[in-house]
PDB file of N, H, CA, C and O in Angstrom:
ATOM      1  N   MET A   1     107.624  99.508 156.542  1.00  0.00           N
ATOM      2  CA  MET A   1     108.643 100.489 156.216  1.00  0.00           C
ATOM      3  C   MET A   1     109.517 100.711 157.448  1.00  0.00           C
ATOM      4  O   MET A   1     109.011 100.944 158.546  1.00  0.00           O
ATOM      5  N   HIS A   2     110.802 100.637 157.257  1.00  0.00           N
ATOM      6  H   HIS A   2     111.213 100.448 156.365  1.00  0.00           H
ATOM      7  CA  HIS A   2     111.743 100.839 158.356  1.00  0.00           C
ATOM      8  C   HIS A   2     112.107 102.314 158.457  1.00  0.00           C
ATOM      9  O   HIS A   2     112.523 102.927 157.474  1.00  0.00           O
ATOM     10  N   ILE A   3     111.950 102.873 159.633  1.00  0.00           N
ATOM     11  H   ILE A   3     111.612 102.376 160.432  1.00  0.00           H
ATOM     12  CA  ILE A   3     112.324 104.265 159.867  1.00  0.00           C
ATOM     13  C   ILE A   3     113.576 104.261 160.735  1.00  0.00           C
ATOM     14  O   ILE A   3     113.545 103.785 161.870  1.00  0.00           O
ATOM     15  N   PRO A   4     114.676 104.788 160.207  1.00  0.00           N
ATOM     16  CA  PRO A   4     115.911 104.773 160.993  1.00  0.00           C
ATOM     17  C   PRO A   4     115.815 105.697 162.201  1.00  0.00           C
ATOM     18  O   PRO A   4     115.082 106.686 162.188  1.00  0.00           O
ATOM     19  N   LYS A   5     116.561 105.361 163.233  1.00  0.00           N
ATOM     20  H   LYS A   5     117.156 104.558 163.243  1.00  0.00           H
ATOM     21  CA  LYS A   5     116.606 106.199 164.421  1.00  0.00           C
ATOM     22  C   LYS A   5     117.788 107.148 164.297  1.00  0.00           C
ATOM     23  O   LYS A   5     118.855 106.765 163.819  1.00  0.00           O
ATOM     24  N   MET A   6     117.593 108.376 164.727  1.00  0.00           N
ATOM     25  H   MET A   6     116.725 108.688 165.115  1.00  0.00           H
ATOM     26  CA  MET A   6     118.662 109.362 164.740  1.00  0.00           C
ATOM     27  C   MET A   6     119.402 109.206 166.065  1.00  0.00           C
ATOM     28  O   MET A   6     118.794 109.278 167.133  1.00  0.00           O
ATOM     29  N   ILE A   7     120.700 108.994 165.995  1.00  0.00           N
ATOM     30  H   ILE A   7     121.194 108.936 165.127  1.00  0.00           H
ATOM     31  CA  ILE A   7     121.516 108.791 167.185  1.00  0.00           C
ATOM     32  C   ILE A   7     122.560 109.900 167.276  1.00  0.00           C
ATOM     33  O   ILE A   7     123.242 110.196 166.295  1.00  0.00           O
ATOM     34  N   CYS A   8     122.684 110.506 168.440  1.00  0.00           N
ATOM     35  H   CYS A   8     122.130 110.266 169.237  1.00  0.00           H
ATOM     36  CA  CYS A   8     123.742 111.474 168.697  1.00  0.00           C
ATOM     37  C   CYS A   8     125.003 110.668 168.970  1.00  0.00           C
ATOM     38  O   CYS A   8     125.079 109.946 169.964  1.00  0.00           O
ATOM     39  N   PHE A   9     125.977 110.787 168.101  1.00  0.00           N
ATOM     40  H   PHE A   9     125.915 111.373 167.293  1.00  0.00           H
ATOM     41  CA  PHE A   9     127.183 109.971 168.220  1.00  0.00           C
ATOM     42  C   PHE A   9     127.962 110.253 169.509  1.00  0.00           C
ATOM     43  O   PHE A   9     128.321 109.306 170.208  1.00  0.00           O
ATOM     44  N   PRO A  10     128.239 111.527 169.854  1.00  0.00           N
ATOM     45  CA  PRO A  10     129.014 111.773 171.077  1.00  0.00           C
ATOM     46  C   PRO A  10     128.317 111.283 172.353  1.00  0.00           C
ATOM     47  O   PRO A  10     128.977 110.805 173.276  1.00  0.00           O
ATOM     48  N   CYS A  11     126.980 111.401 172.404  1.00  0.00           N
ATOM     49  H   CYS A  11     126.444 111.789 171.654  1.00  0.00           H
ATOM     50  CA  CYS A  11     126.244 111.034 173.619  1.00  0.00           C
ATOM     51  C   CYS A  11     125.729 109.595 173.594  1.00  0.00           C
ATOM     52  O   CYS A  11     125.354 109.056 174.636  1.00  0.00           O
ATOM     53  N   ALA A  12     125.708 108.968 172.417  1.00  0.00           N
ATOM     54  H   ALA A  12     126.012 109.405 171.571  1.00  0.00           H
ATOM     55  CA  ALA A  12     125.149 107.616 172.245  1.00  0.00           C
ATOM     56  C   ALA A  12     123.707 107.547 172.746  1.00  0.00           C
ATOM     57  O   ALA A  12     123.312 106.606 173.434  1.00  0.00           O
ATOM     58  N   VAL A  13     122.928 108.578 172.377  1.00  0.00           N
ATOM     59  H   VAL A  13     123.249 109.342 171.818  1.00  0.00           H
ATOM     60  CA  VAL A  13     121.538 108.694 172.799  1.00  0.00           C
ATOM     61  C   VAL A  13     120.669 108.911 171.562  1.00  0.00           C
ATOM     62  O   VAL A  13     121.079 109.585 170.617  1.00  0.00           O
ATOM     63  N   GLU A  14     119.483 108.342 171.575  1.00  0.00           N
ATOM     64  H   GLU A  14     119.149 107.794 172.343  1.00  0.00           H
ATOM     65  CA  GLU A  14     118.552 108.556 170.467  1.00  0.00           C
ATOM     66  C   GLU A  14     118.030 109.988 170.495  1.00  0.00           C
ATOM     67  O   GLU A  14     117.569 110.480 171.525  1.00  0.00           O
ATOM     68  N   MET A  15     118.112 110.644 169.341  1.00  0.00           N
ATOM     69  H   MET A  15     118.486 110.244 168.504  1.00  0.00           H
ATOM     70  CA  MET A  15     117.588 112.007 169.221  1.00  0.00           C
ATOM     71  C   MET A  15     116.072 111.954 169.168  1.00  0.00           C
ATOM     72  O   MET A  15     115.485 110.947 168.772  1.00  0.00           O
ATOM     73  N   VAL A  16     115.449 113.044 169.570  1.00  0.00           N
ATOM     74  H   VAL A  16     115.926 113.862 169.892  1.00  0.00           H
ATOM     75  CA  VAL A  16     113.988 113.109 169.594  1.00  0.00           C
ATOM     76  C   VAL A  16     113.523 114.196 168.627  1.00  0.00           C
ATOM     77  O   VAL A  16     114.232 115.177 168.407  1.00  0.00           O
ATOM     78  N   PRO A  17     112.328 114.023 168.048  1.00  0.00           N
ATOM     79  CA  PRO A  17     111.812 115.057 167.152  1.00  0.00           C
ATOM     80  C   PRO A  17     111.581 116.362 167.910  1.00  0.00           C
ATOM     81  O   PRO A  17     110.924 116.375 168.952  1.00  0.00           O
ATOM     82  N   ALA A  18     112.115 117.443 167.390  1.00  0.00           N
ATOM     83  H   ALA A  18     112.648 117.433 166.544  1.00  0.00           H
ATOM     84  CA  ALA A  18     111.941 118.752 168.008  1.00  0.00           C
ATOM     85  C   ALA A  18     110.908 119.583 167.247  1.00  0.00           C
ATOM     86  O   ALA A  18     110.136 120.327 167.853  1.00  0.00           O
ATOM     87  N   LYS A  19     110.895 119.457 165.923  1.00  0.00           N
ATOM     88  H   LYS A  19     111.521 118.853 165.430  1.00  0.00           H
ATOM     89  CA  LYS A  19     109.941 120.204 165.103  1.00  0.00           C
ATOM     90  C   LYS A  19     109.777 119.497 163.764  1.00  0.00           C
ATOM     91  O   LYS A  19     110.755 119.093 163.135  1.00  0.00           O
ATOM     92  N   ASN A  20     108.548 119.356 163.347  1.00  0.00           N
ATOM     93  H   ASN A  20     107.753 119.684 163.858  1.00  0.00           H
ATOM     94  CA  ASN A  20     108.242 118.731 162.052  1.00  0.00           C
ATOM     95  C   ASN A  20     107.791 119.799 161.067  1.00  0.00           C
ATOM     96  O   ASN A  20     107.214 120.814 161.456  1.00  0.00           O
ATOM     97  N   GLY A  21     108.059 119.559 159.791  1.00  0.00           N
ATOM     98  H   GLY A  21     108.528 118.734 159.476  1.00  0.00           H
ATOM     99  CA  GLY A  21     107.552 120.427 158.739  1.00  0.00           C
ATOM    100  C   GLY A  21     108.309 121.717 158.537  1.00  0.00           C
ATOM    101  O   GLY A  21     107.737 122.684 158.034  1.00  0.00           O
ATOM    102  N   LEU A  22     109.583 121.767 158.913  1.00  0.00           N
ATOM    103  H   LEU A  22     110.047 120.981 159.321  1.00  0.00           H
ATOM    104  CA  LEU A  22     110.386 122.943 158.584  1.00  0.00           C
ATOM    105  C   LEU A  22     110.641 122.954 157.088  1.00  0.00           C
ATOM    106  O   LEU A  22     110.769 121.895 156.476  1.00  0.00           O
ATOM    107  N   VAL A  23     110.716 124.125 156.497  1.00  0.00           N
ATOM    108  H   VAL A  23     110.612 124.986 156.995  1.00  0.00           H
ATOM    109  CA  VAL A  23     111.013 124.229 155.074  1.00  0.00           C
ATOM    110  C   VAL A  23     112.418 124.794 154.925  1.00  0.00           C
ATOM    111  O   VAL A  23     112.740 125.839 155.491  1.00  0.00           O
ATOM    112  N   VAL A  24     113.253 124.097 154.158  1.00  0.00           N
ATOM    113  H   VAL A  24     112.991 123.248 153.698  1.00  0.00           H
ATOM    114  CA  VAL A  24     114.642 124.496 153.942  1.00  0.00           C
ATOM    115  C   VAL A  24     114.856 124.712 152.453  1.00  0.00           C
ATOM    116  O   VAL A  24     114.444 123.894 151.631  1.00  0.00           O
ATOM    117  N   GLU A  25     115.506 125.820 152.114  1.00  0.00           N
ATOM    118  H   GLU A  25     115.841 126.484 152.782  1.00  0.00           H
ATOM    119  CA  GLU A  25     115.869 126.068 150.721  1.00  0.00           C
ATOM    120  C   GLU A  25     117.328 125.669 150.537  1.00  0.00           C
ATOM    121  O   GLU A  25     118.219 126.224 151.180  1.00  0.00           O
ATOM    122  N   MET A  26     117.559 124.721 149.671  1.00  0.00           N
ATOM    123  H   MET A  26     116.835 124.270 149.148  1.00  0.00           H
ATOM    124  CA  MET A  26     118.909 124.264 149.366  1.00  0.00           C
ATOM    125  C   MET A  26     119.488 125.175 148.282  1.00  0.00           C
ATOM    126  O   MET A  26     118.772 125.606 147.378  1.00  0.00           O
ATOM    127  N   LEU A  27     120.773 125.462 148.377  1.00  0.00           N
ATOM    128  H   LEU A  27     121.354 125.112 149.112  1.00  0.00           H
ATOM    129  CA  LEU A  27     121.420 126.377 147.447  1.00  0.00           C
ATOM    130  C   LEU A  27     122.490 125.673 146.624  1.00  0.00           C
ATOM    131  O   LEU A  27     123.123 124.724 147.088  1.00  0.00           O
ATOM    132  N   MET A  28     122.685 126.150 145.390  1.00  0.00           N
ATOM    133  H   MET A  28     122.170 126.920 145.013  1.00  0.00           H
ATOM    134  CA  MET A  28     123.802 125.705 144.552  1.00  0.00           C
ATOM    135  C   MET A  28     124.948 126.669 144.784  1.00  0.00           C
ATOM    136  O   MET A  28     124.724 127.873 144.906  1.00  0.00           O
ATOM    137  N   ASP A  29     126.142 126.177 144.846  1.00  0.00           N
ATOM    138  H   ASP A  29     126.324 125.199 144.748  1.00  0.00           H
ATOM    139  CA  ASP A  29     127.324 127.022 145.020  1.00  0.00           C
ATOM    140  C   ASP A  29     127.209 127.915 146.247  1.00  0.00           C
ATOM    141  O   ASP A  29     127.890 128.937 146.337  1.00  0.00           O
ATOM    142  N   GLY A  30     126.354 127.540 147.192  1.00  0.00           N
ATOM    143  H   GLY A  30     125.801 126.710 147.119  1.00  0.00           H
ATOM    144  CA  GLY A  30     126.209 128.306 148.419  1.00  0.00           C
ATOM    145  C   GLY A  30     125.456 129.610 148.288  1.00  0.00           C
ATOM    146  O   GLY A  30     125.380 130.373 149.251  1.00  0.00           O
ATOM    147  N   ARG A  31     124.883 129.896 147.091  1.00  0.00           N
ATOM    148  H   ARG A  31     124.945 129.276 146.309  1.00  0.00           H
ATOM    149  CA  ARG A  31     124.187 131.180 146.950  1.00  0.00           C
ATOM    150  C   ARG A  31     122.983 131.172 146.017  1.00  0.00           C
ATOM    151  O   ARG A  31     122.076 131.985 146.196  1.00  0.00           O
ATOM    152  N   ARG A  32     122.942 130.281 145.026  1.00  0.00           N
ATOM    153  H   ARG A  32     123.679 129.621 144.880  1.00  0.00           H
ATOM    154  CA  ARG A  32     121.822 130.275 144.079  1.00  0.00           C
ATOM    155  C   ARG A  32     120.780 129.247 144.508  1.00  0.00           C
ATOM    156  O   ARG A  32     121.143 128.122 144.852  1.00  0.00           O
ATOM    157  N   PRO A  33     119.478 129.607 144.497  1.00  0.00           N
ATOM    158  CA  PRO A  33     118.427 128.654 144.892  1.00  0.00           C
ATOM    159  C   PRO A  33     118.444 127.411 144.005  1.00  0.00           C
ATOM    160  O   PRO A  33     118.628 127.502 142.791  1.00  0.00           O
ATOM    161  N   TYR A  34     118.251 126.257 144.627  1.00  0.00           N
ATOM    162  H   TYR A  34     118.102 126.184 145.613  1.00  0.00           H
ATOM    163  CA  TYR A  34     118.205 124.996 143.896  1.00  0.00           C
ATOM    164  C   TYR A  34     116.853 124.316 144.082  1.00  0.00           C
ATOM    165  O   TYR A  34     116.177 124.010 143.099  1.00  0.00           O
ATOM    166  N   TYR A  35     116.452 124.077 145.318  1.00  0.00           N
ATOM    167  H   TYR A  35     117.001 124.325 146.116  1.00  0.00           H
ATOM    168  CA  TYR A  35     115.117 123.536 145.585  1.00  0.00           C
ATOM    169  C   TYR A  35     114.742 123.761 147.042  1.00  0.00           C
ATOM    170  O   TYR A  35     115.595 124.045 147.883  1.00  0.00           O
ATOM    171  N   MET A  36     113.446 123.629 147.326  1.00  0.00           N
ATOM    172  H   MET A  36     112.753 123.398 146.643  1.00  0.00           H
ATOM    173  CA  MET A  36     112.934 123.723 148.689  1.00  0.00           C
ATOM    174  C   MET A  36     112.395 122.358 149.086  1.00  0.00           C
ATOM    175  O   MET A  36     111.766 121.669 148.283  1.00  0.00           O
ATOM    176  N   VAL A  37     112.648 121.975 150.334  1.00  0.00           N
ATOM    177  H   VAL A  37     113.159 122.535 150.986  1.00  0.00           H
ATOM    178  CA  VAL A  37     112.226 120.665 150.810  1.00  0.00           C
ATOM    179  C   VAL A  37     111.713 120.804 152.242  1.00  0.00           C
ATOM    180  O   VAL A  37     112.189 121.640 153.010  1.00  0.00           O
ATOM    181  N   SER A  38     110.745 119.978 152.580  1.00  0.00           N
ATOM    182  H   SER A  38     110.358 119.299 151.956  1.00  0.00           H
ATOM    183  CA  SER A  38     110.243 119.912 153.944  1.00  0.00           C
ATOM    184  C   SER A  38     111.175 119.008 154.751  1.00  0.00           C
ATOM    185  O   SER A  38     111.580 117.948 154.273  1.00  0.00           O
ATOM    186  N   THR A  39     111.516 119.426 155.973  1.00  0.00           N
ATOM    187  H   THR A  39     111.187 120.287 156.361  1.00  0.00           H
ATOM    188  CA  THR A  39     112.416 118.644 156.814  1.00  0.00           C
ATOM    189  C   THR A  39     111.848 118.512 158.221  1.00  0.00           C
ATOM    190  O   THR A  39     110.962 119.265 158.625  1.00  0.00           O
ATOM    191  N   ASP A  40     112.367 117.553 158.947  1.00  0.00           N
ATOM    192  H   ASP A  40     113.087 116.941 158.619  1.00  0.00           H
ATOM    193  CA  ASP A  40     112.061 117.405 160.369  1.00  0.00           C
ATOM    194  C   ASP A  40     113.358 117.658 161.140  1.00  0.00           C
ATOM    195  O   ASP A  40     114.434 117.238 160.714  1.00  0.00           O
ATOM    196  N   LEU A  41     113.247 118.341 162.263  1.00  0.00           N
ATOM    197  H   LEU A  41     112.373 118.683 162.609  1.00  0.00           H
ATOM    198  CA  LEU A  41     114.403 118.630 163.100  1.00  0.00           C
ATOM    199  C   LEU A  41     114.413 117.674 164.287  1.00  0.00           C
ATOM    200  O   LEU A  41     113.422 117.544 165.005  1.00  0.00           O
ATOM    201  N   TYR A  42     115.550 117.007 164.482  1.00  0.00           N
ATOM    202  H   TYR A  42     116.356 117.112 163.898  1.00  0.00           H
ATOM    203  CA  TYR A  42     115.750 116.120 165.631  1.00  0.00           C
ATOM    204  C   TYR A  42     116.841 116.728 166.506  1.00  0.00           C
ATOM    205  O   TYR A  42     117.813 117.290 166.000  1.00  0.00           O
ATOM    206  N   ARG A  43     116.673 116.610 167.832  1.00  0.00           N
ATOM    207  H   ARG A  43     115.884 116.153 168.243  1.00  0.00           H
ATOM    208  CA  ARG A  43     117.660 117.137 168.780  1.00  0.00           C
ATOM    209  C   ARG A  43     118.041 116.073 169.804  1.00  0.00           C
ATOM    210  O   ARG A  43     117.235 115.215 170.164  1.00  0.00           O
ATOM    211  N   CYS A  44     119.280 116.151 170.261  1.00  0.00           N
ATOM    212  H   CYS A  44     119.935 116.848 169.969  1.00  0.00           H
ATOM    213  CA  CYS A  44     119.759 115.268 171.320  1.00  0.00           C
ATOM    214  C   CYS A  44     119.248 115.807 172.659  1.00  0.00           C
ATOM    215  O   CYS A  44     119.419 116.992 172.944  1.00  0.00           O
ATOM    216  N   PRO A  45     118.629 114.966 173.479  1.00  0.00           N
ATOM    217  CA  PRO A  45     118.124 115.447 174.763  1.00  0.00           C
ATOM    218  C   PRO A  45     119.237 115.779 175.768  1.00  0.00           C
ATOM    219  O   PRO A  45     118.981 116.438 176.775  1.00  0.00           O
ATOM    220  N   ARG A  46     120.451 115.334 175.504  1.00  0.00           N
ATOM    221  H   ARG A  46     120.659 114.798 174.685  1.00  0.00           H
ATOM    222  CA  ARG A  46     121.565 115.621 176.422  1.00  0.00           C
ATOM    223  C   ARG A  46     122.343 116.878 176.035  1.00  0.00           C
ATOM    224  O   ARG A  46     122.503 117.795 176.840  1.00  0.00           O
ATOM    225  N   CYS A  47     122.825 116.907 174.783  1.00  0.00           N
ATOM    226  H   CYS A  47     122.695 116.162 174.129  1.00  0.00           H
ATOM    227  CA  CYS A  47     123.708 118.017 174.380  1.00  0.00           C
ATOM    228  C   CYS A  47     123.022 119.053 173.485  1.00  0.00           C
ATOM    229  O   CYS A  47     123.627 120.079 173.172  1.00  0.00           O
ATOM    230  N   ASP A  48     121.784 118.812 173.070  1.00  0.00           N
ATOM    231  H   ASP A  48     121.293 117.979 173.324  1.00  0.00           H
ATOM    232  CA  ASP A  48     120.983 119.717 172.236  1.00  0.00           C
ATOM    233  C   ASP A  48     121.500 119.838 170.803  1.00  0.00           C
ATOM    234  O   ASP A  48     121.071 120.731 170.072  1.00  0.00           O
ATOM    235  N   HIS A  49     122.417 118.951 170.385  1.00  0.00           N
ATOM    236  H   HIS A  49     122.765 118.226 170.979  1.00  0.00           H
ATOM    237  CA  HIS A  49     122.864 118.931 168.989  1.00  0.00           C
ATOM    238  C   HIS A  49     121.665 118.587 168.110  1.00  0.00           C
ATOM    239  O   HIS A  49     120.855 117.736 168.480  1.00  0.00           O
ATOM    240  N   GLY A  50     121.539 119.236 166.954  1.00  0.00           N
ATOM    241  H   GLY A  50     122.197 119.927 166.654  1.00  0.00           H
ATOM    242  CA  GLY A  50     120.397 118.991 166.090  1.00  0.00           C
ATOM    243  C   GLY A  50     120.781 118.587 164.684  1.00  0.00           C
ATOM    244  O   GLY A  50     121.845 118.962 164.190  1.00  0.00           O
ATOM    245  N   VAL A  51     119.918 117.822 164.041  1.00  0.00           N
ATOM    246  H   VAL A  51     119.054 117.517 164.442  1.00  0.00           H
ATOM    247  CA  VAL A  51     120.068 117.462 162.635  1.00  0.00           C
ATOM    248  C   VAL A  51     118.704 117.575 161.971  1.00  0.00           C
ATOM    249  O   VAL A  51     117.669 117.389 162.611  1.00  0.00           O
ATOM    250  N   THR A  52     118.718 117.880 160.685  1.00  0.00           N
ATOM    251  H   THR A  52     119.559 118.031 160.165  1.00  0.00           H
ATOM    252  CA  THR A  52     117.473 117.892 159.928  1.00  0.00           C
ATOM    253  C   THR A  52     117.444 116.681 159.008  1.00  0.00           C
ATOM    254  O   THR A  52     118.471 116.258 158.478  1.00  0.00           O
ATOM    255  N   VAL A  53     116.260 116.140 158.833  1.00  0.00           N
ATOM    256  H   VAL A  53     115.426 116.484 159.264  1.00  0.00           H
ATOM    257  CA  VAL A  53     116.057 114.971 157.975  1.00  0.00           C
ATOM    258  C   VAL A  53     115.074 115.398 156.885  1.00  0.00           C
ATOM    259  O   VAL A  53     113.889 115.581 157.161  1.00  0.00           O
ATOM    260  N   PRO A  54     115.558 115.559 155.645  1.00  0.00           N
ATOM    261  CA  PRO A  54     114.683 116.048 154.578  1.00  0.00           C
ATOM    262  C   PRO A  54     113.767 114.966 154.018  1.00  0.00           C
ATOM    263  O   PRO A  54     114.068 113.773 154.065  1.00  0.00           O
ATOM    264  N   ALA A  55     112.637 115.428 153.488  1.00  0.00           N
ATOM    265  H   ALA A  55     112.392 116.396 153.450  1.00  0.00           H
ATOM    266  CA  ALA A  55     111.740 114.548 152.746  1.00  0.00           C
ATOM    267  C   ALA A  55     112.422 114.161 151.441  1.00  0.00           C
ATOM    268  O   ALA A  55     113.385 114.806 151.026  1.00  0.00           O
ATOM    269  N   GLN A  56     111.934 113.126 150.803  1.00  0.00           N
ATOM    270  H   GLN A  56     111.152 112.602 151.139  1.00  0.00           H
ATOM    271  CA  GLN A  56     112.561 112.655 149.570  1.00  0.00           C
ATOM    272  C   GLN A  56     112.082 113.392 148.333  1.00  0.00           C
ATOM    273  O   GLN A  56     112.688 113.275 147.268  1.00  0.00           O
ATOM    274  N   ILE A  57     111.000 114.151 148.461  1.00  0.00           N
ATOM    275  H   ILE A  57     110.507 114.246 149.326  1.00  0.00           H
ATOM    276  CA  ILE A  57     110.443 114.871 147.313  1.00  0.00           C
ATOM    277  C   ILE A  57     110.488 116.369 147.588  1.00  0.00           C
ATOM    278  O   ILE A  57     110.038 116.823 148.640  1.00  0.00           O
ATOM    279  N   ALA A  58     111.026 117.129 146.655  1.00  0.00           N
ATOM    280  H   ALA A  58     111.392 116.761 145.801  1.00  0.00           H
ATOM    281  CA  ALA A  58     111.125 118.586 146.811  1.00  0.00           C
ATOM    282  C   ALA A  58     109.746 119.229 146.723  1.00  0.00           C
ATOM    283  O   ALA A  58     108.869 118.740 146.011  1.00  0.00           O
ATOM    284  N   LEU A  59     109.560 120.332 147.452  1.00  0.00           N
ATOM    285  H   LEU A  59     110.272 120.730 148.030  1.00  0.00           H
ATOM    286  CA  LEU A  59     108.324 121.106 147.368  1.00  0.00           C
ATOM    287  C   LEU A  59     108.334 121.980 146.120  1.00  0.00           C
ATOM    288  O   LEU A  59     107.291 122.201 145.505  1.00  0.00           O
ATOM    289  N   ALA A  60     109.506 122.475 145.746  1.00  0.00           N
ATOM    290  H   ALA A  60     110.353 122.295 146.246  1.00  0.00           H
ATOM    291  CA  ALA A  60     109.667 123.303 144.550  1.00  0.00           C
ATOM    292  C   ALA A  60     111.121 123.197 144.101  1.00  0.00           C
ATOM    293  O   ALA A  60     112.024 123.025 144.920  1.00  0.00           O
ATOM    294  N   GLU A  61     111.339 123.302 142.774  1.00  0.00           N
ATOM    295  H   GLU A  61     110.606 123.441 142.109  1.00  0.00           H
ATOM    296  CA  GLU A  61     112.693 123.224 142.228  1.00  0.00           C
ATOM    297  C   GLU A  61     112.980 124.446 141.360  1.00  0.00           C
ATOM    298  O   GLU A  61     112.069 125.033 140.776  1.00  0.00           O
ATOM    299  N   HIS A  62     114.258 124.822 141.281  1.00  0.00           N
ATOM    300  H   HIS A  62     114.998 124.346 141.756  1.00  0.00           H
ATOM    301  CA  HIS A  62     114.664 126.063 140.619  1.00  0.00           C
ATOM    302  C   HIS A  62     114.277 126.137 139.147  1.00  0.00           C
ATOM    303  O   HIS A  62     114.082 127.238 138.632  1.00  0.00           O
ATOM    304  N   TRP A  63     114.163 125.035 138.467  1.00  0.00           N
ATOM    305  H   TRP A  63     114.322 124.140 138.885  1.00  0.00           H
ATOM    306  CA  TRP A  63     113.870 125.040 137.037  1.00  0.00           C
ATOM    307  C   TRP A  63     112.388 125.281 136.752  1.00  0.00           C
ATOM    308  O   TRP A  63     112.020 125.540 135.606  1.00  0.00           O
ATOM    309  N   GLU A  64     111.536 125.201 137.766  1.00  0.00           N
ATOM    310  H   GLU A  64     111.835 124.990 138.697  1.00  0.00           H
ATOM    311  CA  GLU A  64     110.111 125.442 137.552  1.00  0.00           C
ATOM    312  C   GLU A  64     109.890 126.919 137.224  1.00  0.00           C
ATOM    313  O   GLU A  64     110.465 127.789 137.877  1.00  0.00           O
ATOM    314  N   PRO A  65     109.061 127.207 136.220  1.00  0.00           N
ATOM    315  CA  PRO A  65     108.866 128.603 135.810  1.00  0.00           C
ATOM    316  C   PRO A  65     108.335 129.500 136.935  1.00  0.00           C
ATOM    317  O   PRO A  65     108.629 130.695 136.965  1.00  0.00           O
ATOM    318  N   ASN A  66     107.566 128.936 137.844  1.00  0.00           N
ATOM    319  H   ASN A  66     107.328 127.965 137.819  1.00  0.00           H
ATOM    320  CA  ASN A  66     106.973 129.737 138.914  1.00  0.00           C
ATOM    321  C   ASN A  66     107.661 129.503 140.263  1.00  0.00           C
ATOM    322  O   ASN A  66     107.020 129.592 141.310  1.00  0.00           O
ATOM    323  N   TYR A  67     108.962 129.205 140.238  1.00  0.00           N
ATOM    324  H   TYR A  67     109.483 129.133 139.388  1.00  0.00           H
ATOM    325  CA  TYR A  67     109.692 128.896 141.477  1.00  0.00           C
ATOM    326  C   TYR A  67     109.575 130.030 142.498  1.00  0.00           C
ATOM    327  O   TYR A  67     109.305 129.775 143.671  1.00  0.00           O
ATOM    328  N   GLY A  68     109.773 131.266 142.070  1.00  0.00           N
ATOM    329  H   GLY A  68     109.993 131.473 141.116  1.00  0.00           H
ATOM    330  CA  GLY A  68     109.696 132.407 142.983  1.00  0.00           C
ATOM    331  C   GLY A  68     108.322 132.556 143.606  1.00  0.00           C
ATOM    332  O   GLY A  68     108.209 132.794 144.808  1.00  0.00           O
ATOM    333  N   THR A  69     107.282 132.419 142.809  1.00  0.00           N
ATOM    334  H   THR A  69     107.374 132.226 141.832  1.00  0.00           H
ATOM    335  CA  THR A  69     105.910 132.510 143.314  1.00  0.00           C
ATOM    336  C   THR A  69     105.613 131.347 144.249  1.00  0.00           C
ATOM    337  O   THR A  69     104.998 131.517 145.302  1.00  0.00           O
ATOM    338  N   HIS A  70     106.057 130.172 143.849  1.00  0.00           N
ATOM    339  H   HIS A  70     106.557 130.034 142.993  1.00  0.00           H
ATOM    340  CA  HIS A  70     105.822 128.969 144.654  1.00  0.00           C
ATOM    341  C   HIS A  70     106.538 129.071 145.999  1.00  0.00           C
ATOM    342  O   HIS A  70     105.962 128.736 147.033  1.00  0.00           O
ATOM    343  N   THR A  71     107.776 129.527 145.991  1.00  0.00           N
ATOM    344  H   THR A  71     108.244 129.799 145.150  1.00  0.00           H
ATOM    345  CA  THR A  71     108.521 129.632 147.247  1.00  0.00           C
ATOM    346  C   THR A  71     107.902 130.685 148.163  1.00  0.00           C
ATOM    347  O   THR A  71     107.887 130.502 149.380  1.00  0.00           O
ATOM    348  N   ALA A  72     107.393 131.778 147.606  1.00  0.00           N
ATOM    349  H   ALA A  72     107.405 131.927 146.617  1.00  0.00           H
ATOM    350  CA  ALA A  72     106.731 132.795 148.433  1.00  0.00           C
ATOM    351  C   ALA A  72     105.483 132.215 149.098  1.00  0.00           C
ATOM    352  O   ALA A  72     105.211 132.502 150.264  1.00  0.00           O
ATOM    353  N   ALA A  73     104.723 131.398 148.360  1.00  0.00           N
ATOM    354  H   ALA A  73     104.944 131.165 147.413  1.00  0.00           H
ATOM    355  CA  ALA A  73     103.529 130.769 148.926  1.00  0.00           C
ATOM    356  C   ALA A  73     103.910 129.788 150.031  1.00  0.00           C
ATOM    357  O   ALA A  73     103.238 129.721 151.060  1.00  0.00           O
ATOM    358  N   ILE A  74     104.980 129.030 149.823  1.00  0.00           N
ATOM    359  H   ILE A  74     105.525 129.084 148.987  1.00  0.00           H
ATOM    360  CA  ILE A  74     105.438 128.079 150.842  1.00  0.00           C
ATOM    361  C   ILE A  74     105.896 128.832 152.085  1.00  0.00           C
ATOM    362  O   ILE A  74     105.569 128.445 153.207  1.00  0.00           O
ATOM    363  N   GLN A  75     106.650 129.901 151.885  1.00  0.00           N
ATOM    364  H   GLN A  75     106.915 130.215 150.974  1.00  0.00           H
ATOM    365  CA  GLN A  75     107.126 130.686 153.035  1.00  0.00           C
ATOM    366  C   GLN A  75     105.951 131.277 153.811  1.00  0.00           C
ATOM    367  O   GLN A  75     105.968 131.289 155.042  1.00  0.00           O
ATOM    368  N   ALA A  76     104.935 131.765 153.107  1.00  0.00           N
ATOM    369  H   ALA A  76     104.921 131.755 152.107  1.00  0.00           H
ATOM    370  CA  ALA A  76     103.762 132.316 153.785  1.00  0.00           C
ATOM    371  C   ALA A  76     103.008 131.241 154.553  1.00  0.00           C
ATOM    372  O   ALA A  76     102.527 131.490 155.658  1.00  0.00           O
ATOM    373  N   GLU A  77     102.900 130.040 153.975  1.00  0.00           N
ATOM    374  H   GLU A  77     103.290 129.837 153.077  1.00  0.00           H
ATOM    375  CA  GLU A  77     102.182 128.944 154.615  1.00  0.00           C
ATOM    376  C   GLU A  77     102.888 128.455 155.880  1.00  0.00           C
ATOM    377  O   GLU A  77     102.235 128.130 156.871  1.00  0.00           O
ATOM    378  N   PHE A  78     104.206 128.405 155.847  1.00  0.00           N
ATOM    379  H   PHE A  78     104.737 128.669 155.042  1.00  0.00           H
ATOM    380  CA  PHE A  78     104.971 127.844 156.959  1.00  0.00           C
ATOM    381  C   PHE A  78     105.542 128.919 157.888  1.00  0.00           C
ATOM    382  O   PHE A  78     106.275 128.589 158.819  1.00  0.00           O
ATOM    383  N   ALA A  79     105.229 130.174 157.661  1.00  0.00           N
ATOM    384  H   ALA A  79     104.633 130.442 156.904  1.00  0.00           H
ATOM    385  CA  ALA A  79     105.765 131.227 158.531  1.00  0.00           C
ATOM    386  C   ALA A  79     105.219 131.073 159.946  1.00  0.00           C
ATOM    387  O   ALA A  79     104.068 130.682 160.143  1.00  0.00           O
ATOM    388  N   PRO A  80     106.062 131.386 160.927  1.00  0.00           N
ATOM    389  CA  PRO A  80     105.612 131.247 162.326  1.00  0.00           C
ATOM    390  C   PRO A  80     104.533 132.249 162.698  1.00  0.00           C
ATOM    391  O   PRO A  80     104.060 132.254 163.834  1.00  0.00           O
TER     392      PRO A  80
END
């Protein structure tokens, strides 16, 4: 399996993993919940610019009947 490298375009430097397993809630129209996904955060060691790389499978989706309960459990599990 090929894993692409994250490159900071302005610095032309490979980004490094800063944090794994962040949970991000994606929104529809900028306000309505759509789905939650686990992501990894990569940062440039020179300029500190960051990007997140999401997993391909959602942890929870808005159409699931227990989305609110599921998202609360995910937030509790991943809370700092």
